[in-house]
Structure formats: structure tokens, C-alpha cells
C-alpha positions as CSV (number, residue, x, y, z in Angstrom):
1,M,212.0,155.8,148.5
2,L,210.4,152.2,148.2
3,Y,212.9,150.6,146.5
4,Q,215.6,151.4,149.2
5,I,212.8,150.4,151.7
6,F,212.1,147.3,149.5
7,E,216.3,146.4,149.6
8,T,216.8,147.2,153.2
9,Q,214.1,144.5,154.1
10,R,215.4,141.8,151.5
11,S,219.0,142.1,152.9
12,F,217.4,142.2,156.5
13,M,215.4,138.7,155.6
14,E,218.7,137.3,154.0
15,P,220.4,135.6,156.7
16,F,216.6,134.5,158.1
17,A,216.2,133.0,154.7
18,D,220.0,131.3,155.2
19,F,219.1,130.4,158.4
20,A,215.9,128.7,157.8
21,R,217.4,126.8,154.4
22,A,220.1,125.5,157.0
23,A,217.4,124.2,159.8
24,S,215.1,122.4,157.1
25,K,218.3,120.6,156.3
26,F,219.7,119.6,159.6
27,Y,216.1,118.5,160.6
28,S,215.5,116.3,157.3
29,N,219.2,114.8,157.4
30,P,218.8,111.2,157.9
31,L,222.5,111.5,159.7
32,S,220.9,113.9,162.1
33,P,219.8,113.2,165.6
34,F,217.0,115.6,165.4
35,Q,215.4,113.7,162.2
36,K,214.2,110.7,164.6
37,L,212.1,113.3,166.7
38,P,208.0,112.8,166.3
39,L,207.7,116.1,164.4
40,A,211.0,116.5,162.4
41,Q,209.4,116.1,158.5
42,R,206.9,119.2,159.7
43,I,209.8,121.4,161.1
44,S,211.9,120.4,158.2
45,A,209.2,121.5,155.9
46,A,207.9,124.5,157.8
47,Y,212.2,125.9,157.7
48,D,212.1,125.0,153.7
49,L,208.7,126.9,153.2
50,L,210.2,130.0,155.2
51,Y,213.2,129.9,153.2
52,R,211.3,129.9,150.0
53,L,208.8,132.4,151.3
54,G,211.7,134.6,152.1
55,K,214.9,134.0,149.7
56,D,215.9,136.3,146.9
57,Y,215.2,134.9,143.4
58,E,217.3,135.3,140.8
59,K,217.0,134.8,137.0
60,P,216.5,131.0,136.0
61,E,218.3,129.4,133.3
62,F,216.4,128.2,130.3
63,G,218.6,125.0,130.9
64,I,217.5,123.6,127.8
65,K,220.3,120.4,127.1
66,T,218.6,118.2,124.2
67,V,215.3,118.0,122.6
68,P,213.9,115.1,120.5
69,V,213.9,116.1,116.3
70,N,211.8,112.9,114.7
71,G,212.6,110.6,117.4
72,V,216.7,111.4,117.6
73,E,217.5,113.7,120.9
74,V,219.6,116.6,119.6
75,A,222.2,118.6,121.7
76,I,221.7,122.4,122.2
77,H,223.8,125.2,122.8
78,E,222.7,128.4,123.9
79,R,224.5,131.6,122.4
80,V,223.8,134.9,122.0
81,E,223.5,136.3,118.9
82,I,223.2,140.1,119.2
83,E,223.4,142.0,122.2
84,K,222.0,145.3,122.6
85,P,221.7,147.5,125.9
86,F,218.1,146.2,126.8
87,C,218.1,142.9,125.2
88,E,219.9,140.3,124.0
89,L,218.8,137.9,121.0
90,R,219.4,134.4,122.4
91,R,219.7,131.5,120.1
92,F,219.1,128.0,120.5
93,K,221.6,126.3,118.0
94,R,221.1,122.4,117.7
95,F,223.8,120.1,117.0
96,S,223.8,116.1,115.7
97,D,225.9,113.8,114.5
98,D,223.2,111.6,113.0
99,P,223.2,112.7,108.7
100,K,219.4,112.3,108.4
101,T,218.5,114.3,111.7
102,L,221.3,116.9,110.1
103,E,219.7,117.5,107.2
104,L,216.5,117.2,108.6
105,L,217.6,120.4,110.9
106,K,218.8,122.7,108.1
107,T,215.7,122.7,106.2
108,Q,213.7,123.7,109.2
109,P,211.6,127.0,109.5
110,V,213.1,129.6,111.7
111,V,211.1,131.4,114.3
112,L,211.8,134.6,116.5
113,V,209.9,134.2,119.7
114,V,209.3,137.6,121.0
115,A,209.4,137.2,124.6
116,P,207.0,139.8,126.9
117,L,208.6,142.4,128.5
118,S,206.1,142.9,131.4
119,G,207.9,141.7,134.9
120,H,209.1,138.5,133.9
121,Y,212.5,137.0,132.2
122,A,212.3,135.3,129.0
123,T,212.5,132.0,130.8
124,L,208.9,132.2,131.4
125,L,208.8,130.9,127.9
126,R,211.1,127.8,128.4
127,D,208.5,125.2,127.7
128,T,207.3,127.2,124.4
129,V,211.2,127.1,123.2
130,R,211.8,123.7,124.2
131,T,208.5,122.5,122.2
132,M,209.4,124.8,119.3
133,L,213.0,123.3,118.8
134,S,211.5,119.9,117.8
135,D,210.4,121.5,114.4
136,H,212.4,125.2,114.4
137,K,215.3,127.3,114.6
138,V,214.2,129.0,117.3
139,Y,215.8,132.7,118.5
140,I,213.9,134.5,121.6
141,T,214.4,138.1,122.8
142,D,215.9,137.8,126.3
143,W,215.4,141.2,127.8
144,K,217.6,142.8,130.9
145,N,216.7,143.9,133.9
146,A,216.6,147.9,133.8
147,R,218.4,148.1,137.4
148,M,221.4,146.5,135.6
149,V,222.1,148.6,132.8
150,P,223.9,151.7,133.5
151,L,222.7,154.9,132.9
152,S,225.3,156.1,130.0
153,E,223.3,153.3,128.1
154,G,220.7,156.0,127.7
155,D,216.5,155.4,128.4
156,F,214.6,152.9,126.8
157,H,211.4,153.6,125.0
158,L,208.3,151.8,123.6
159,D,209.7,152.9,120.0
160,D,213.0,151.2,121.3
161,Y,211.3,148.3,121.4
162,V,209.9,148.1,117.9
163,H,213.3,148.9,116.5
164,Y,214.6,146.3,118.8
165,V,211.8,143.5,116.9
166,Q,213.0,145.1,113.6
167,D,216.6,144.5,114.0
168,F,216.4,141.0,114.8
169,I,214.0,139.8,112.2
170,R,215.8,141.7,109.6
171,H,219.2,139.7,111.2
172,L,217.2,136.2,110.3
173,Q,216.2,137.5,107.1
174,G,220.1,138.5,106.2
175,I,221.0,134.9,107.1
176,Y,217.8,133.1,106.0
177,G,216.0,134.7,103.6
178,N,213.2,135.3,105.8
179,C,211.9,133.9,109.5
180,H,208.3,133.5,111.1
181,V,207.6,135.2,114.5
182,V,206.1,134.2,117.7
183,S,204.4,137.1,120.1
184,V,203.4,136.4,123.5
185,C,201.3,138.3,125.5
186,Q,202.8,142.1,125.5
187,P,204.7,142.2,122.4
188,T,201.7,141.2,120.4
189,V,201.6,145.3,120.1
190,P,205.0,146.3,119.3
191,V,205.3,143.6,117.1
192,L,202.4,144.4,115.1
193,A,203.9,148.0,115.1
194,A,207.3,146.8,113.8
195,V,205.8,144.4,110.7
196,S,203.3,147.5,109.6
197,L,206.3,149.6,109.5
198,M,208.4,147.7,107.4
199,A,205.5,146.7,105.3
200,S,204.6,150.6,105.1
201,R,208.8,150.7,103.7
202,G,208.2,148.3,101.3
203,E,210.8,146.0,103.4
204,T,210.2,142.2,103.1
205,T,208.1,141.1,106.3
206,P,207.9,137.9,108.0
207,L,206.1,134.7,106.5
208,S,203.8,134.5,109.5
209,L,202.8,136.5,112.5
210,T,201.5,134.2,115.4
211,M,200.4,136.3,118.2
212,M,199.1,134.7,121.4
213,G,197.2,136.3,124.4
214,G,198.3,140.1,123.4
215,P,196.5,143.7,124.2
216,I,196.1,144.3,120.7
217,D,192.8,145.9,122.1
218,A,192.5,146.3,125.7
219,R,188.8,147.5,125.4
220,K,187.4,143.8,124.9
221,T,186.7,141.9,127.6
222,P,188.6,144.0,129.7
223,T,190.4,142.3,132.5
224,A,191.9,143.6,136.7
225,V,195.1,144.6,134.2
226,N,192.9,146.6,132.1
227,N,190.7,147.8,134.4
228,L,194.0,149.4,136.7
229,A,195.0,151.4,133.9
230,I,191.9,152.8,132.6
231,E,191.3,153.6,136.5
232,R,194.6,155.1,137.0
233,S,195.8,158.4,135.5
234,Y,198.9,158.6,133.4
235,E,200.3,160.7,136.4
236,W,199.1,158.3,138.9
237,F,201.1,155.8,137.5
238,E,204.1,158.5,137.4
239,N,204.0,159.4,140.6
240,N,203.5,155.9,142.3
241,V,205.0,153.5,140.3
242,I,208.3,154.8,139.1
243,Y,211.4,155.0,141.5
244,R,215.2,155.3,140.9
245,V,217.7,152.4,141.2
246,P,219.4,152.2,144.2
247,E,223.5,152.9,144.6
248,N,224.0,149.1,144.9
249,Y,223.0,148.1,141.1
250,P,225.0,149.4,137.7
251,G,222.0,151.0,136.8
252,A,222.1,153.0,139.9
253,G,219.7,156.3,139.4
254,R,217.8,154.8,136.2
255,R,214.1,155.6,136.6
256,V,212.0,152.1,137.0
257,Y,208.7,150.4,137.3
258,P,210.2,147.8,139.9
259,G,209.9,144.2,139.5
260,F,208.4,144.3,143.4
261,L,206.1,145.7,142.6
262,Q,204.9,144.0,139.8
263,H,205.1,140.5,141.1
264,A,202.6,142.3,143.9
265,G,200.4,142.6,141.6
266,F,200.2,139.3,140.0
267,V,200.0,137.9,143.2
268,A,197.1,140.0,144.6
269,M,195.2,139.2,141.4
270,N,195.0,135.2,142.8
271,P,196.2,135.5,146.5
272,D,194.3,132.4,147.6
273,R,195.5,130.5,144.6
274,H,199.0,131.3,145.6
275,A,198.4,130.3,149.5
276,V,196.8,127.4,148.8
277,N,199.9,126.4,146.7
278,H,202.2,127.0,149.2
279,Y,200.2,125.2,151.8
280,D,200.3,122.1,149.6
281,Y,203.6,122.2,149.1
282,F,204.4,122.4,153.1
283,K,201.8,118.8,153.2
284,N,203.9,117.7,150.1
285,L,207.2,118.3,151.9
286,I,205.7,116.3,155.0
287,K,204.3,113.5,152.9
288,G,207.5,113.1,151.2
289,D,206.1,113.5,147.7
290,D,209.6,114.8,146.4
291,S,208.0,114.9,142.9
292,S,205.1,117.5,143.6
293,A,207.2,119.4,145.6
294,E,210.0,120.0,142.9
295,S,207.2,120.9,140.8
296,H,205.9,123.9,143.2
297,R,209.9,124.9,142.8
298,K,209.8,125.2,139.2
299,F,206.9,127.2,139.0
300,Y,207.8,129.4,141.7
301,D,211.8,130.1,141.0
302,E,210.4,131.6,137.7
303,Y,207.1,132.9,139.0
304,N,209.3,134.9,141.6
305,A,212.1,135.7,139.5
306,V,211.3,139.4,138.3
307,L,213.1,142.1,136.5
308,D,212.8,146.0,136.5
309,M,211.4,147.8,133.6
310,D,212.3,151.4,132.1
311,A,210.4,153.9,133.2
312,H,210.3,155.4,129.9
313,Y,208.9,152.2,128.5
314,Y,206.7,150.9,130.7
315,L,204.9,154.4,131.0
316,E,204.3,155.1,127.3
317,T,202.9,151.3,127.1
318,I,200.0,152.1,129.2
319,K,199.5,155.3,127.7
320,T,199.9,153.9,123.9
321,V,198.3,150.6,125.0
322,F,195.7,150.5,127.6
323,Q,194.9,154.2,127.6
324,E,194.5,155.8,124.4
325,F,194.0,152.5,122.5
326,R,196.2,154.2,119.6
327,L,196.8,151.0,117.2
328,M,193.1,150.7,117.1
329,H,192.3,154.1,116.6
330,G,195.2,154.4,114.0
331,T,196.8,157.4,115.7
332,W,200.4,155.8,116.5
333,D,203.4,157.4,115.5
334,V,206.5,155.6,115.9
335,R,209.8,157.9,115.6
336,S,212.4,155.8,113.7
337,P,216.0,155.9,114.6
338,E,216.6,158.8,112.2
339,G,214.2,161.1,114.4
340,Q,211.1,160.9,111.9
341,L,207.7,159.8,112.7
342,E,206.3,156.9,111.3
343,R,202.3,156.3,111.3
344,V,202.0,152.5,112.0
345,R,199.6,151.1,109.1
346,P,198.6,147.6,109.9
347,Q,196.9,147.2,106.8
348,D,199.8,147.6,104.6
349,I,200.9,144.3,105.7
350,T,199.8,141.8,103.0
351,H,202.5,139.1,102.4
352,S,202.7,138.1,106.6
353,A,200.0,135.3,107.4
354,L,198.4,136.0,111.0
355,L,197.4,133.2,113.3
356,T,195.8,134.8,116.7
357,I,195.6,132.6,119.9
358,E,193.2,133.4,122.8
359,G,192.7,130.8,126.4
360,E,189.2,131.2,127.3
361,L,189.7,131.7,130.7
362,D,192.9,134.5,130.6
363,D,192.6,136.8,133.1
364,I,195.1,138.8,131.6
365,A,194.5,139.5,128.1
366,G,190.8,139.0,127.1
367,I,189.0,137.1,124.6
368,G,188.7,139.1,121.6
369,Q,191.8,141.6,122.5
370,T,194.1,139.5,120.7
371,S,191.9,138.5,117.9
372,A,191.1,142.8,117.4
373,A,194.6,141.7,115.1
374,H,192.6,140.8,112.6
375,E,190.2,143.7,112.1
376,L,193.4,145.9,111.8
377,C,195.3,143.8,109.1
378,T,192.5,144.4,106.2
379,G,195.3,143.6,103.5
380,L,195.5,139.9,104.2
381,A,193.4,138.0,102.5
382,S,190.9,136.1,104.7
383,K,192.8,132.7,103.7
384,E,195.9,134.1,105.3
385,Q,194.1,134.7,109.1
386,R,193.3,132.1,111.4
387,H,191.8,132.3,115.2
388,L,192.3,129.7,117.7
389,E,190.5,130.3,120.9
390,V,191.4,127.2,123.4
391,P,188.8,125.8,125.6
392,G,189.9,125.5,129.6
393,A,193.1,127.4,129.0
394,G,194.4,130.4,130.9
395,H,196.6,132.6,129.9
396,Y,199.8,130.7,130.9
397,G,198.0,127.5,129.4
398,I,198.1,128.9,125.8
399,F,201.9,129.0,125.5
400,S,203.1,126.7,128.4
401,G,201.9,123.0,129.8
402,R,199.8,120.3,128.6
403,R,197.3,122.8,126.6
404,W,200.4,124.4,124.5
405,R,201.6,121.4,124.1
406,E,198.8,119.1,122.9
407,L,196.2,121.8,121.9
408,V,198.4,125.2,120.5
409,Y,201.5,123.7,119.4
410,P,200.4,121.5,116.6
411,Q,198.4,124.5,115.2
412,V,201.3,126.9,115.3
413,R,203.7,124.0,113.9
414,D,201.0,123.5,110.9
415,F,200.5,127.3,110.4
416,I,204.4,127.9,110.3
417,R,205.2,124.9,107.7
418,E,202.1,126.2,105.7
419,H,203.8,129.5,104.9
420,Q,207.5,128.2,104.9
421,A,206.9,126.4,101.8
422,A,205.7,129.8,100.3
423,T,208.2,131.6,97.8
424,A,210.1,134.8,99.2
425,P,207.4,137.7,98.1
426,A,207.6,140.9,96.4
427,P,207.7,143.9,99.3
428,A,204.5,145.0,99.8
429,A,205.2,149.0,98.2
430,T,205.9,147.5,95.1
431,A,203.3,147.3,92.2
432,E,203.1,143.5,92.2
433,A,202.2,143.9,96.0
434,P,197.8,143.1,95.6
435,A,195.3,145.5,96.5
436,A,193.7,145.3,100.1
437,P,190.9,143.1,100.0
438,P,186.7,144.4,100.6
439,A,185.3,144.5,104.3
440,R,185.3,140.9,105.6
441,K,183.7,139.0,108.8
442,R,186.0,137.8,111.4
443,P,188.3,134.6,110.7
444,A,186.2,131.7,112.0
445,K,187.5,129.9,114.9
446,T,189.9,127.3,114.4
447,P,187.8,124.0,116.5
């Protein structure tokens, strides 16, 4: 019922938002007689703010047209490499007519960026992708809005997420021989499970794993997100935040965790900051500070665009990751596509170097939650494990913005380069696989 109420409210607000947009342009148009009024700029700014508060935000585009590679601008073409019911594997193919640049592009490492399926679209990682494209062949998991997936496509479970990641890794391995994986936030858990299961089966695993701001061990430095999951029961989530998609969408009837509820939760975590941001936007419009106003628009166009998640996946994530901590307890079983239960054993990973990254001020995945992966991956030599704690960085700062570009990315790039040079390892289950090293201390932080 709540979903229907939200849709009714959205439909009701749409004409008012359109009116506010037209009124804002009317009062700011230099050819309009009302533009000469003393308060015209203020009225236009007020209508513009009203429009942005009431409009419907759709999925943004990545919009990456060119990137610099060794001082040469290279053209980017997006294309869908693999399409699955709930996800697209999207490639950012680079083109150049400069012979030296073209040769360089061919030799650069291939990276699978696993974007979070936690309410926002993969375009939230636009800055991550744009930065990495200068030195890597980049693919990304572009998750679909569950309300747009027909019921005929079946349900989507946490196990399916793991299978998707494995399929994408195998696809890249089939083309390039191997790849590197970068997971941001929520997917650190299913990515670690996916690679662990591949290692247990004796499959070739990625050359490196970079895990950023994820809840590997949600018990450490709990945040508001962690506390909510602990304070409420599984049944509470199932009965209070799961709704069926209305009839006006292709996924009508599908049980989902609606994106608008996730967005409300995001805003509720820092309501004062959002209020200040909107008021600053209003003042910038009055002052004519177009640059600051455009920065605000770009951020909130992304932040306010949310997607629905299939109820099975959402509830299983709550239970597995945030309530029962199955990964840390060693009790997580994933059902294979053939129907067999397989135990997730990160200690079986012996050939995928591990880099974990955390933000000092992260209020979504607290300090220690991501680095806990090192406690599980005991099959890796200590020299293959590194940890970076980014001073002054919040959750978004470790994968987007100045700190990402200046502090985090150079270390990610160098870590991938270091392990790209290694020859293809033998499968983990063979006799050549090294034995697990003795218990060790937590790896030292990178300054």
C-alpha cells in the first residue's frame, strides 16, 4: 500500500514540479519583463529549488566521453558486454588513432569494478571509472532497477549475486587470461564469497582484489546502518519495508525493497547537512554562482536517483551480513547453479592479492569492517595483503572526489600494476598451491 501512496504522491507533484521549473525560467529569462523586478532573481531561485525538491530523478548516464591516457585524449564508447535479468556487464571501450597510445592501451590491466546494489545506480561510481580508465581496461556491474524486471525473469537472491560476479570474472578471464576486481561497499561480501568458491573449486582466481568500505565484519565499529539491522528482527524488515511493485511498471507484483525508502534512510542519517546544502544552492542561484550551483545539481541528480532491490536479495543480505555474520563465523553456504550447497572458505584463496581500503570518517562501513577480510584470507602470504586507511575521508571520499583521485587511486593503480606482472598462477586446489602460512598479525596500514 505504501508504494501505491508514494506513486500517487509522485504523480500529484509532477505538474507542480513542471510549473516550478517553467516559473523559474520565466523569472530568470533576460527577455521577460518580470526579470527586471527587484526580487526576480530570488523568486527564480525559489522556484528552481522547489522544482528540484519535487522532480522525479531517473537513472543518470555515465557520460564519460574522453579520458587522458599518457597525455593523449582517448575516446570512450560504452557498450553492454553481457546482459542478465538483473544486471548488465558494461564495458568502457577506449579508442585512439595514436599508434603509441594504442599499443599502451593494449597492455594495460583489465579491471572489473563491482558496483554496489544498495539503493543507488552504478553511475555513483562515475568518478571511480573515469579515473581508472586512464590506466586500465574497465568493466562495471550496472545493476537494474528491480521494478523494471518482469516477474517472468524469476527472483534474485544473494546467491545469484555471487553467481553473477563469478560469471563476469570468468568472462574476462576467457578474453584476457585474467583480471583484477575492485569492489566498492556492499559487494565486498559477495565478491569475497565468489572468489572463495572459485578458489575452493580449483578455478583460476583474479590477480588482485581491492575492497573498499565494505561490511566484511559488520560487528566492528558499528554505524547507524549496522545498528538498525541489529535492533530490528528479520521479520520486522520483511513486514515493514517490503512492498509489491505497482501495476504501472514492468515488474508489477514483484516484492521489493523500494528505492524511495532507502533514499529516505540516507537523508535521515544527515538531515542537517542536506538542508544546508539546499540552502547554499538557493544562495548560489541568487548570487549567480553557476559553477557551485551546477556542482550541487550533479551531486543530487546522482544522490536522489535510486532503484528498487528484489526482496529476496535484500532480506538475505540483512540476515547473512548484518545479523548472523555468516562470513566471519564460517557458516555461509551458497547454493550453486546446480543446486549444491558450497561453504564459503576465504582461507582457500592463495593467489589473489588483497588490498582493503577504509575511510577514517566512514559512517556507513566503520573502521575495521573491511580490513577484517585479512583475518579470513589466511591462505595469502602477508606480503600479498595491504591495508589503507584514508585520513579525513568519509564513505564516498574513498572512491570519489579529490581524496580518491589524489590519495587512494595512486595506491590502487600501483597495487594492480605490481600484480599484473605476475605470471598466471596454478589453480588453488592443485598440488603446487602453497600451504596456508601460520597465524600472523594484521597487515600494517599504508601511510
